[in-house]
C-alpha positions, 0 to 999 in steps of 0.5 A: 434439236431435242426440244424441237422433236419434243414440241413436234411429239406434243403437237402430234399427240394432242392433235391425234385426238381430233375427229374431223380435220378439213382436207383443204381450207383458206386461212385469213391471217393478220399479224402485229409485229415488232421488227428490229432493223439491224446493221453495223452502223446503228449497232453503235452504242450512241443510237437509241433504236427500239423495236419498231411496229409492223402489220401484215395480212395474207390469205393462204390456201392450206392442204392437209396431207392424207395417208391410207389406213385400214378400217375393218375391211376398208382402206380409207384416207385419213389426215396426217399431222402435216399440211402445206400452205401457200398464200399472198399478202402484204406487210409494212415495217416501220422503225425509228432510230435516234440519238441526242448528241454524239461527237467523233474525230477523223484523224489524219484527214487530207482536205481538198488543198492537200493539207493534213488535219483532224476533222471534229464532228458534232451531231445533235438531235438526230432522228430518222424513220424508215417505212417499208411495204412488201408484197408477200408470198408465204410457203410453209409446212404446218404440223398439226390437225386443226380439228373442227370439233376440238381445240388443237395446236399447230406449228408452222415452218416456212419461207416467205418471198417479199417484193418491195412495193414502196419505201419512205424515209421520214421524220429526219432531223438533226444538225451537225457542226464540222471543223478542222484542226491543223496541227502544222499551224495549230489552228482550227478552221470552221464555217468554210463550205469549200472544205465541208466545214459547217455550223448547224447544218442539217444532217439530212438533205432533201433526198437521203441516199440508200439502196434497197433490195427489191427482193427479200427472202425470209425464214418464218416460224409460228406456233399457236392454238386452234379454236373451232367456232361452231355449235355442239350439233354441227361441225365448225366451218370456221376455226380461230387460231391465235399464235406467236411468230418470228420472221428473219430476213435471210437476205438483206433488205438493203444493199451495201451503202457507204458514201461518207463526206469524211472516212471511217465515221460512225455516223453518216449524214445525208443518208439512211443509217438504218439502211446503210453500212454493210446492208441491213437485215430484220428480225421480227417477233409478233402475234398472229390472229388467223381465221380458217374457213373449212370446206 
């Protein structure tokens, strides 16, 4: 908390030297992000899950708060260090998870004939890629004064409501082999489809299962620097801003989903593991480029 207060103080002290601050403006934002989809399934050590990629674009209406102040005998409205913004945008998130091979055993499994066995599962060259596209409505409080004459700084704290537009699960590869060892007879059965025992069967079918949330609420934080873009003799009508940002899904992007052929496994075939388990959330870091139009 002390660090946040110190950041606020620095921003306000730097911004206080600004002479002309736009009362209201439109902000065109572009961001390039590195999202990470997190859930209890792909947190297992055998997954290779690097940060994905994401892009976003939004147009915001920004209103600078003002307060009354006395200048000589007059009372005037002067800008404060706070502004409120609301916008409309679109964003896309893409991430891949994969592993080369992994084996696991389900003990004391009861097959369809009522016999006890240990099911041995072996997976090879598994990969899945998830793409999500959202319509975004950001709402934020901004701390700072974007000067039309001097370089200034800003800090944004906000919420973002996202509505799911489209989703896609692609590049799904991998094969698995399943077989059952029956201790009572000391025999291993394989290649029996009636018992779900296969050799070299595809890990993903024609339509993989998962359940997405149509609405996601995010917490957002961003900070950066404003650069006025104008001549020495004229106030800048445009201000360029560069910054860094972080988004976190406060609500899950996917709902709880587990539909295993065999219970208590760490990998689930014929479904999205990135969007399965107890529900997935996304933590995203990125860079932002903004263009403020002052009027």
